[in-house]
C-alpha positions in Angstrom: -44.2 3.6 25.8 -44.0 1.2 28.7 -43.7 -1.7 26.3 -40.8 -0.2 24.3 -37.8 -2.4 23.8 -34.6 -1.4 25.6 -32.0 0.3 23.3 -28.7 -1.4 22.7 -25.6 -0.9 20.5 -24.1 -3.3 18.0 -20.4 -4.0 18.8 -18.7 -5.4 15.7 -16.9 -8.7 16.4 -14.8 -10.8 14.0 -16.4 -14.1 13.0 -13.5 -16.1 14.5 -11.0 -15.6 17.3 -7.8 -17.3 18.4 -8.4 -21.0 18.9 -11.1 -21.1 16.2 -10.6 -22.5 12.8 -10.1 -19.9 10.0 -13.4 -19.4 8.1 -13.8 -17.2 5.0 -17.0 -18.9 3.8 -18.9 -15.6 4.2 -16.9 -13.9 1.3 -18.6 -13.5 -2.0 -15.9 -14.0 -4.7 -17.1 -13.7 -8.2 -15.5 -15.7 -11.0 -12.5 -14.2 -12.7 -13.4 -12.3 -15.8 -17.1 -11.9 -14.9 -17.0 -8.1 -14.3 -17.5 -5.9 -17.4 -14.9 -3.1 -18.1 -16.7 0.2 -18.6 -15.5 3.2 -20.6 -13.6 5.8 -18.5 -16.2 8.4 -19.4 -19.0 6.6 -17.5 -20.8 8.3 -14.7 -20.3 7.0 -11.1 -24.0 6.2 -10.6 -23.9 3.9 -13.6 -21.3 1.6 -12.1 -22.6 1.6 -8.5 -22.7 -2.2 -8.6 -18.9 -2.3 -9.1 -18.5 -1.4 -5.4 -20.1 -4.7 -4.4 -18.2 -7.2 -6.6 -14.6 -7.9 -7.3 -12.6 -7.3 -10.4 -10.5 -10.4 -11.1 -8.4 -11.4 -14.1 -6.5 -14.6 -13.0 -8.6 -17.7 -12.6 -7.8 -20.7 -10.4 -5.8 -22.3 -13.2 -3.6 -19.3 -13.7 -5.2 -18.1 -16.9 -5.9 -14.4 -17.6 -9.6 -14.0 -18.6 -12.2 -11.4 -19.1 -12.4 -7.8 -20.3 -10.1 -6.4 -17.6 -7.1 -8.5 -18.8 -4.5 -5.7 -19.5 -2.7 -7.9 -22.1 0.7 -7.2 -20.5 3.9 -8.3 -22.3 5.7 -11.3 -20.7 8.7 -9.1 -19.9 6.5 -6.7 -17.9 5.0 -9.6 -16.0 8.4 -11.1 -15.2 9.5 -7.7 -13.9 6.4 -7.5 -11.7 7.1 -11.0 -10.4 10.8 -10.2 -9.7 10.0 -6.9 -7.9 7.4 -8.7 -5.7 9.9 -11.3 -4.8 12.6 -8.7 -4.1 10.2 -6.8 -1.9 9.4 -9.9 0.1 13.1 -10.7 0.5 13.8 -7.1 1.6 11.0 -7.4 4.2 12.2 -10.7 5.5 15.8 -9.3 6.0 14.6 -6.1 7.6 12.4 -8.1 10.0 15.5 -10.1 11.1 17.7 -7.1 11.6 15.0 -5.6 13.8 15.1 -8.8 15.9 18.8 -8.4 16.1 18.4 -5.0 17.6 19.8 -3.1 14.6 16.6 -1.0 14.3 13.7 -0.3 16.6 10.7 -1.1 14.4 9.7 -2.6 11.1 6.5 -3.3 9.1 6.2 -6.0 6.4 3.8 -6.1 3.5 3.7 -9.9 3.1 0.7 -10.9 1.0 0.1 -7.4 -0.2 3.1 -7.0 -2.6 0.8 -6.9 -5.7 -0.8 -3.7 -4.6 2.2 -1.5 -4.7 4.1 -3.3 -7.5 1.1 -3.4 -9.9 0.1 0.1 -9.2 3.7 1.4 -9.7 3.8 -0.4 -13.0 0.5 1.2 -14.1 1.4 4.7 -13.0 4.0 7.0 -14.7 7.2 7.4 -12.8 6.5 11.1 -12.6 3.2 10.7 -10.9 3.2 11.5 -7.2 2.5 8.8 -4.6 1.2 9.4 -1.1 1.7 6.0 0.5 0.8 4.4 3.8 2.9 1.8 5.7 3.0 -1.1 3.3 3.9 0.4 -0.1 7.7 -0.1 -0.1 7.1 -1.9 -3.4 6.5 1.5 -5.0 10.1 2.5 -4.3 11.5 -0.8 -5.3 9.5 -0.9 -8.6 10.8 2.6 -9.3 14.3 1.3 -8.9 15.0 3.4 -5.8 18.1 2.3 -3.9 17.4 -0.4 -1.3 20.6 0.7 0.5 19.0 4.2 0.9 15.8 2.5 2.2 17.8 0.4 4.7 19.8 3.4 5.9 16.5 5.1 6.7 15.4 2.0 8.7 18.8 2.0 10.5 18.7 5.8 11.2 22.4 5.7 10.4 25.0 8.2 9.1 23.6 7.9 5.5 19.9 8.3 6.4 18.8 11.3 4.3 16.1 12.0 6.9 18.8 12.3 9.6 17.0 10.0 12.0 13.9 12.2 12.2 11.4 9.7 11.0 10.4 6.3 12.3 11.9 3.3 10.5 9.9 2.5 7.2 8.7 6.1 7.0 10.5 6.6 3.8 10.6 9.8 1.8 11.9 10.5 -1.7 11.0 13.5 -3.8 13.1 12.1 -6.7 11.1 8.9 -6.7 7.8 10.7 -6.3 7.2 9.1 -2.9 5.8 11.6 -0.4 6.9 11.2 3.3 4.9 8.6 5.1 2.8 10.0 8.0 1.9 8.3 11.2 -1.4 10.2 11.1 -2.5 8.0 8.2 -5.6 9.9 7.0 -3.5 13.0 6.1 -2.1 11.3 3.0 -5.5 11.5 1.3 -5.8 15.3 1.9 -2.3 15.9 0.8 -2.7 13.8 -2.3 -5.8 15.7 -3.3 -4.2 19.0 -2.6 -1.1 18.1 -4.7 -3.3 16.9 -7.6 -5.3 20.1 -7.5 -2.1 22.1 -7.7 -1.0 20.0 -10.7 -4.2 20.7 -12.5 -4.1 24.4 -11.7 -0.6 24.6 -13.2 -1.7 22.7 -16.3 0.7 19.9 -15.5 0.3 16.3 -16.8 1.1 14.5 -13.5 -1.6 12.8 -11.4 -1.4 11.7 -7.7 -2.3 8.5 -6.0 -2.8 7.9 -2.3 -3.1 4.8 -0.1 -5.0 4.3 3.1 -5.8 1.3 5.2 -9.4 0.1 5.9 -9.1 1.3 9.5 -8.1 4.8 8.5 -11.2 5.3 6.4 -12.9 6.1 9.7 -10.7 9.3 10.0 -12.2 12.6 9.1 -9.4 13.3 6.6 -10.8 10.5 4.4 -14.1 12.3 4.0 -12.6 15.7 3.6 -10.5 14.4 0.8 -13.4 12.7 -1.0 -15.4 15.9 -0.9 -12.7 18.0 -2.5 -11.9 15.2 -5.0 -15.5 15.1 -6.1 -16.3 18.8 -6.2 -13.2 19.8 -8.2 -12.8 16.6 -10.3 -9.3 16.2 -9.0 -6.9 14.0 -11.0 -6.2 11.6 -8.2 -6.5 7.9 -7.4 -7.7 7.2 -3.9 -6.7 3.6 -2.9 -8.1 1.8 0.1 -6.0 -1.2 1.1 -8.5 -3.5 2.8 -6.2 -6.1 4.3 -8.9 -7.1 6.8 -7.0 -5.8 9.9 -6.2 -2.4 11.3 -3.6 -3.1 13.9 -5.6 -5.5 16.1 -9.2 -4.6 15.1 -10.9 -6.3 12.1 -12.3 -4.2 9.2 -15.8 -4.3 10.6 -14.9 -1.8 13.3 -14.3 0.8 10.5 -17.7 0.0 8.9 -16.8 -2.9 6.7 -19.7 -5.0 8.0 -22.3 -2.6 6.7 -21.0 -2.0 3.2 -17.8 -2.3 1.2 -15.3 0.4 1.5 -15.5 1.1 -2.2 -19.2 1.9 -1.7 -18.3 5.1 0.2 -17.3 6.6 -3.1 -20.9 6.7 -4.3 -22.1 9.2 -1.7 -19.6 11.6 -3.1 -20.5 11.0 -6.8 -17.2 9.2 -7.4 -16.7 5.9 -9.2 -15.7 3.1 -6.8 -13.9 -0.1 -7.9 -13.4 -3.2 -5.8 -10.4 -5.3 -6.9 -8.8 -8.6 -6.1 -5.6 -7.2 -4.4 -3.7 -10.4 -4.8 -4.1 -10.4 -8.6 -1.3 -8.3 -10.1 -3.1 -8.1 -13.5 -6.4 -7.0 -12.0 -4.7 -4.4 -9.8 -2.8 -3.1 -12.8 -5.9 -2.9 -15.0 -8.0 -1.1 -12.4 -5.3 1.4 -11.7 -4.7 2.0 -15.4 -8.4 2.6 -15.8 -8.4 5.1 -13.0 -5.2 6.8 -14.2 -6.6 7.2 -17.8 -9.8 8.7 -16.3 -7.8 11.2 -14.3 -5.6 12.2 -17.2 -8.7 12.7 -19.3 -10.0 15.2 -16.7 -12.8 12.9 -15.6 -11.8 13.2 -12.0 -11.0 10.9 -9.1 -11.6 7.2 -8.6 -11.8 5.2 -5.4 -10.3 1.7 -5.5 -10.7 -0.8 -2.7 -7.9 -3.4 -2.9 -9.2 -6.5 -1.3 -6.3 -8.4 0.2 -5.0 -9.9 3.5 -2.2 -8.9 5.8 -0.4 -12.1 6.1 2.2 -10.9 8.7 1.8 -9.0 11.9 0.9 -5.3 11.8 4.4 -4.5 12.9 7.3 -6.0 14.9 5.5 -4.7 18.0 2.4 -6.8 17.2 1.4 -10.4 17.8 -1.6 -11.4 15.6 -2.0 -14.7 17.5 -3.7 -12.7 20.2 -6.6 -11.6 18.0 -7.0 -14.0 15.0 -6.7 -17.7 14.4 -3.3 -19.2 13.9 -2.2 -19.6 10.2 -5.4 -17.8 9.0 -3.3 -16.3 6.2 -2.9 -19.8 4.7 -6.7 -20.1 4.3 -7.1 -16.7 2.5 -9.2 -17.7 -0.6 -7.4 -15.3 -2.9 -4.1 -16.9 -2.4 -0.6 -15.5 -2.5 0.1 -12.8 -5.2 3.6 -14.1 -6.0 2.5 -17.7 -6.4 -0.5 -16.6 -8.5 1.6 -14.6 -10.9 4.3 -17.4 -11.0 1.6 -19.9 -12.0 0.2 -17.5 -14.7 3.7 -17.1 -16.3 4.2 -20.9 -16.2 0.9 -21.5 -17.9 1.9 -19.0 -20.6 5.1 -20.8 -21.1 7.1 -17.8 -20.0 8.4 -19.1 -16.7 9.4 -22.3 -15.0 9.9 -23.8 -11.5 13.7 -23.8 -12.0 13.8 -20.2 -13.1 11.7 -19.2 -10.1 14.0 -21.0 -7.7 17.0 -19.3 -9.3 15.4 -15.9 -9.0 14.6 -16.5 -5.3 18.3 -17.0 -4.7 19.2 -13.9 -6.8 16.9 -11.6 -4.9 18.1 -12.8 -1.5 21.7 -12.2 -2.6 20.8 -8.8 -3.9 19.2 -7.9 -0.5 22.2 -9.4 1.4 24.6 -7.3 -0.6 22.6 -4.2 0.0 22.3 -4.8 3.8 26.0 -5.3 4.1 26.6 -1.9 2.6 23.9 -0.2 4.6 25.2 -1.7 7.9 28.7 -0.4 7.0 27.3 3.1 7.5 26.0 2.2 11.0 22.9 0.8 12.6 20.6 2.1 15.3 22.5 0.2 18.0 26.1 0.9 16.8 28.1 2.8 14.3 28.1 6.5 13.3 25.0 8.6 13.3 24.2 12.1 12.4 25.5 14.9 14.7 23.1 16.3 17.2 23.6 19.6 15.5 21.4 18.5 12.6 18.3 18.9 14.8 18.6 22.6 14.1 18.8 22.2 10.3 16.1 22.1 7.7 13.6 23.9 9.8 13.6 27.4 8.4 15.4 28.8 5.3 17.3 31.1 7.6 17.9 30.0 11.3 15.9 32.2 13.8 17.5 33.9 16.7 16.1 31.4 19.2 17.4 28.4 17.3 20.8 30.0 17.1 20.7 30.6 20.8 19.6 27.0 21.6 22.4 25.7 19.4 25.0 27.8 21.2 23.7 26.6 24.6 24.1 23.0 23.5 27.6 23.7 22.2 26.9 22.0 18.8 
């Protein structure tokens, strides 16, 4: 025993730090179209290798190749492109209004637009979504009012949530968009519970949930996968691996040891790993999982492999923990540029049309923000009365709430 080696712990560290050159040479990126597309009835153990590869459809020249090509109509692809561009324009404007002091906080989804937009296109509008921070594209794809979203960010007099939620914590029952929760792991449990209720009622709607790579380390993640597996719940469990959880890289949550999709295998669930910057691949994988859920085959875990090009939030400075302009070296490119290139290759788009659409979406956002600001912003303008803090708590106000309201004179 005297010669035993001293014990030590492994502390995960990113391969590069501020001041270093970006380096993604360690990534294993298979050729587009190289991953077979299995039948939805396949057992999870038969496709275990799918958790260690990457489903891709768009090749480097912009062609759609392989068995996962969803063969989408040009009009659907143009719509997907426009919504991604609109989402980015919305984000850029909301970032600026935060810097102008008109709201306290904002979170962009730059570089991740294909995740929410493609998945919204693949799901039915009646399916229920349990999103995390960067799925504003779900609402925009479902044609939800940007003015309504902006009013929530501003916490103004038209904010349907009456200023009770942080900015970007949207909620819309009508759009099938469950309230965003700051305790991110809870969305998985709630999605599984909602989908179980849908199945118990004999409904036809499925649920989908999103979680970041960091939040997979939460206990809620594992509770949800247990229930999803045991009861064959009609739910899609998405892991958005954008490489960074606030300021910690994905290895801190276990990404060094295995892919996040591989965690599905221990629960007997199929796991797919998808190029998250390829709208066609994301659509195809989501449609496969949705078809599986609707056929009562149970849940699917999808790891969406992407990159958070912007800061975690307006309170974050990524220059403190990763190399400058690392996003420009991300080997899977930009989702908007890749879909643009694909449409041009197909003869369904052009540089001039793209430039015109860029101007159109910026003008659409500008018009919406003018209206939203007319109802007030965080720093000025009308807001909800303080009396609303006593509303929407119980169906009938309790005696102590009535007493507190009288004491405040509201």
